[in-house]
C-alpha positions in Angstrom: -18.2 6.0 17.6 -19.5 3.3 20.0 -16.0 2.4 20.9 -15.0 6.0 21.4 -17.9 6.6 23.8 -17.2 3.4 25.7 -20.5 1.7 24.8 -18.8 -1.3 23.4 -15.6 -2.2 25.1 -13.2 -4.2 22.9 -9.7 -5.5 23.7 -6.8 -3.4 22.5 -5.5 -6.2 20.2 -8.8 -6.5 18.5 -8.9 -2.8 17.8 -5.4 -2.9 16.2 -6.4 -6.0 14.2 -9.6 -4.3 13.0 -8.0 -1.0 12.0 -5.2 -2.7 10.2 -7.6 -4.7 8.0 -9.9 -1.8 7.5 -7.0 0.4 6.3 -5.7 -2.4 4.1 -9.2 -3.0 2.6 -9.6 0.7 1.8 -6.2 0.7 0.0 -7.3 -2.5 -1.9 -10.5 -0.8 -2.9 -8.6 2.3 -4.1 -6.3 0.3 -6.3 -9.1 -1.9 -7.6 -11.0 1.2 -8.7 -7.8 2.6 -10.2 -7.1 -0.6 -12.2 -10.7 -0.9 -13.2 -11.5 2.6 -14.3 -8.2 4.1 -15.7 -7.3 1.7 -18.5 -8.6 2.5 -22.0 -9.9 -1.0 -22.3 -12.3 -3.4 -20.4 -10.8 -4.9 -17.3 -12.8 -7.5 -15.4 -13.5 -6.6 -11.9 -11.9 -9.8 -10.5 -8.7 -9.0 -12.4 -8.7 -5.5 -11.1 -9.3 -6.8 -7.5 -6.4 -9.2 -7.8 -4.1 -6.5 -9.0 -5.4 -4.1 -6.4 -4.7 -6.7 -3.7 -1.2 -7.2 -4.9 -0.5 -3.4 -5.1 -1.9 -2.9 -1.6 0.3 -5.7 -0.3 3.3 -4.2 -2.0 2.6 -0.8 -0.5 2.3 -2.4 2.9 5.7 -4.1 2.6 7.2 -0.8 1.3 5.8 1.0 4.4 7.2 -1.6 6.8 10.6 -1.5 5.0 10.7 2.3 5.2 9.8 2.2 8.9 12.5 -0.4 9.5 15.0 1.7 7.6 14.2 4.9 9.5 14.4 3.0 12.9 17.7 1.2 12.3 19.8 3.4 10.0 20.1 6.9 11.4 23.7 7.3 10.1 22.4 8.3 6.7 21.1 11.5 8.1 24.4 12.1 10.0 26.4 12.0 6.8 24.1 14.0 4.5 22.2 16.1 7.0 19.0 17.8 5.7 19.7 16.5 2.2 19.2 12.9 3.3 15.5 13.3 2.7 15.9 13.9 -1.0 17.4 10.5 -2.0 15.1 8.7 0.4 12.1 10.5 -1.2 13.3 9.7 -4.7 13.7 6.0 -3.8 10.3 6.0 -2.2 8.8 7.6 -5.4 10.5 5.0 -7.6 9.4 2.0 -5.6 5.9 3.3 -5.3 5.6 3.7 -9.1 7.1 0.3 -9.5 4.4 -1.3 -7.3 1.7 0.6 -9.1 2.9 -0.3 -12.6 3.5 -3.9 -11.5 -0.1 -4.0 -10.4 -1.2 -2.7 -13.7 0.9 -5.3 -15.4 -0.9 -8.0 -13.4 -4.3 -6.6 -14.3 -3.3 -6.6 -18.0 -1.8 -10.1 -17.9 -4.5 -11.9 -16.0 -6.9 -12.2 -19.0 -4.1 -13.8 -21.0 -3.7 -16.5 -18.4 -7.3 -17.5 -18.6 
């Protein structure tokens, strides 16, 4: 709010840096809560946090890859037209669940490593 009203001027690069890490931290907290609360067993908070950090990083890389794909490969839409969104959506759904389940696997495997 102070930044929006101009009370505290900050450089533009600092705002981008802050908002990136704030968004990333919120996603890490979401996945940490997911891996801590959902399993039908006790999961240590530090294990859930490590798995949540991994899942958030995986989603970040998926988002960057999807953005790179949309920016550099427009020929897919030319070939399939409006139906191009369906296979891309299914691939995104598959990769999203793969990241979520891999994070759950990490949360389950970390106690065994100690």
